[in-house]
N, C-alpha and C positions, 0 to 999 in steps of 0.2 A: 326613130330608126328601127326598122324591122327587116329581118332577113327572110329567106325562104324557109320551107319546112326543114330542110336538111341542116340549115344554120341553127335553127331553134333546137333541133335534136342534139346537135353538137354542144350547145350551151348547157342543155340538161345533163348530158354525159359528163361534161367538165365539172359542173357544180356537184353532181352526185359523187364523183371521185373525191372532190375536196371534202365533202361532208361525211365521207366514210373513212377518212384518214385520222386514226387515233382519237376519234371523238369519244368512244366508250371509255378508253383509258383516261381521258381528260375528265369526263364527268365523274368517274369513281374517285379519282385522285384529288380533284380540286373542288368539285361541286359537292360530292358526298356519295356514299354508297346508296343503292336503291332502298335498302332497309332504313338508313338514316333519314333520307328525304321523305320516304313514305310516312315515317313517324311524325315528321313536321307537318305534312299535308293533312294527316288525319286530325291533328289538333285544330286546324282552322282551314278547311277547304276553300272557303270564299276568299281568303287572303291570296290564294294562288290564282284567282281570277282578277286580282287587282281591282282597279276602279270599275271594271267592266261587269262585276257580279250583278249590279243593279239592273242590267239590261236583259238578264235571263229570267228573272222572276222564279216561279216554282217550276223547276225543270225535272221533277220526278217523272220517270218513264218517257221523257222527251228524248228524241234522237239528236245528237249534236256532232257535227263534223269539225274536228280540230285540224285546220288547214296548216300544213307544214308544222305539225305539232311536235316535232323533234323528240325530246326525251320523255314526253308523255305526262309531264307534271300537270298541265292544264286538263288533259283528258282524265287523269286519275282524280283530280279535284272535282271535276264534273260528275264522274262516276260515284264518288262518295256522297254527292248531293242527290243521287238517284237517277242521273241521266244515263242513257245508252250512248257511250262516246266512241267515236271512230277517228283514229288519227290517219291523216294522209301525209306521207313524207317520202323522200327518196333514199333515205339512209338506213341500211341494214343494221349498222351499229347503234343507231338511235333506237331502232325497233327493239333490239336486244335489251337495252337499258330500260325502255318504257315498259316492256312486258315484265321484267323483273321488278320494276317499281310497282306495277299494278298487283302483282302477286304478293309483294310485301305489304301492300295496303289492303289486301284481301278483297279486291274488286276486279271486275272483268272489263277490259277495253278491247276494241278491235284495232288492228294496225295494218293499213294497206300501203305497200311499197309501190311507188310509181309516180310519174309526173301527173299532177292534178289536172293539167290541161289536156291530158290524153285519157281521162277517166272513162271507164266503161259505162256509157249512158244507159245501157240496157239493165245494168245491175243497180245503178244509183239514181236513176231518174226520179225526181220528186220524193226522195227518201228522208230528208232531214228537216227537223223543225227549226234548227239553228245551224249556222256556220260561224265559226270563230277563227279569226286569223289575227295574230298579234306577235309582237316581238321583233319586227323588222324583217320582212320577207320579200317585199315587192321588188327590191333591187336584184333578186335572183331570177326574175321573170323578164322575158324579152318580148312578150306579146300580152300586154295588159288586158286587151279585150278578150283574148282567149282564156286568160286566167279568170277574170270575172265571169265570163260566159259559162265556164265549167261550174263555178260555184252557184250561179243562177240555176243551172240545170239540176243540180242535186238537191236544191231546196224545194220544199213543198210550197204550193201557191200561198201567198200571203205571209210567208214566214220570214225570219229575221237573219240578217248578216251583220255580225259585229266585227268591224275591221279596224285594227289599230296598227300604226306603223310609225317609223321615224318621220319627223316633219321635214318636208323638202326645203324649208327655210335654212336647214343646216348646210345646204350647198353653198350658201353665201357667207357662212360664218367660220371663224376659226374654231375647230373642234377640240374640246378639252382632252387631255390625256385620260385613258388610252386612245391613241390615234385611231380614227375610223377611216375606212376607204373613201367615204364621201368627200374627203379633203381633195381628192383627185379632180373634183369639179373646178377647183381653183377659183371659187367665188362666183362662178357662172351659173346662175339659177336655171338657165335654159339649156344647159349642157345636155346633149343627147348621145354622147359617145358611149361606147362599151368600154368598161375599164376592167383590168385584171386586179384582183384583190384577194386578200387572205380571209379565211374563216376567222371569226373573232377570237377563238380560243388559242390560236397559234402562238400568241404572245406569252402564254404560260410556260412554254418550252424554252430550252436554251437556244442561243443564237445559232449554234451549229445545227440543232434539230429543226429550227424554223426554216432553214434553207431547204429542207426536204419536203416541206408542205406543198401539195398541189395548189394551184391558184383557181379562184372562182372567176366567172365572167359576170360583171355587174352593170346594171343600167339604173341610173338615178332619175326619178321622175319629178315633174312639177305637180302641184295640186290640181291644176286644170286638167292635166293628162289623166290623173287618177279619177277625178270626178267624171270627166267625159267618157272614160272607158266604162265606168259603172253604169252611168245613165244610158250609154249606147247599147248595153246588153239588156236593158229593161228594168234595172233597179230603181226604186223610188227612194231618194235620200230623205231621211226623216230628221236626223240630228247630226251635228258636227261639233266636235270639241277639240281644243288645242291645249296641250299640257306642257308645263316646264319640266325639266329633269328633276329638280327639287324645288320645294316651295321657296319663293323669293327670287328665283331666276327671272331675268327680264326677256328671255327669248324662248320660243317654243322648241320643245325637244321631240314630242310625239303628237299625234293626232288620233282621234277616234271618229269613225263614221258609223252611224246606225242606218242601215238600209233594209228595205223590204222588197221581197219578190212580189211583183204585181199579180193580182188575181186574174 
């Protein structure tokens, strides 16, 4: 399902409004202050790249785009490992937290506010050695080919895209508490509808406060849609992994794709 440009612009505005509502307050109160989190990242930066750290190798002086990098934890970890990290996100409140986090960790990161699909190609064309997207972001985008095309554009020729997201298999499963918006697919793996849903942190607030939260507009994809969109813009798929939420789980929770921009 794909609307016209005006529809896509409306989706971006709606999701931006949702992700700028009380997110800084939540991060400080429930996640931890920038100073506290910076101290934890400094102890072990690679841990904040999770299982993906092995795909980066020696990133000293490499340029890395953190796609929808939210609070900057990944970017700060990358910077501590010597990379030149730039976050792309739509939330001013997330930027505020991320820059305070970087300052507390005594590193520099760049933070660009805006829709990655509308990135200024004159500024960022072939600029990055790596692009890194993780944490569950694809359902906020309503034009996958446009999303992957923008990332393809900003990568240097022959360079790597590390993409990790929630596994589409979850559309067919009962989702454990805390409830996730993907349950709205009602077991239909091929569901293409646009759903209204909350940002994940709204549940930390009281029921009365939750009623004030703006809603996001979400689209849940199949694996074939994701792969075909990446291939369609020119990415070469090199590796694919599926991960359980915790060791011993019988169903996939996330997936990771390693792709390369063709030379």
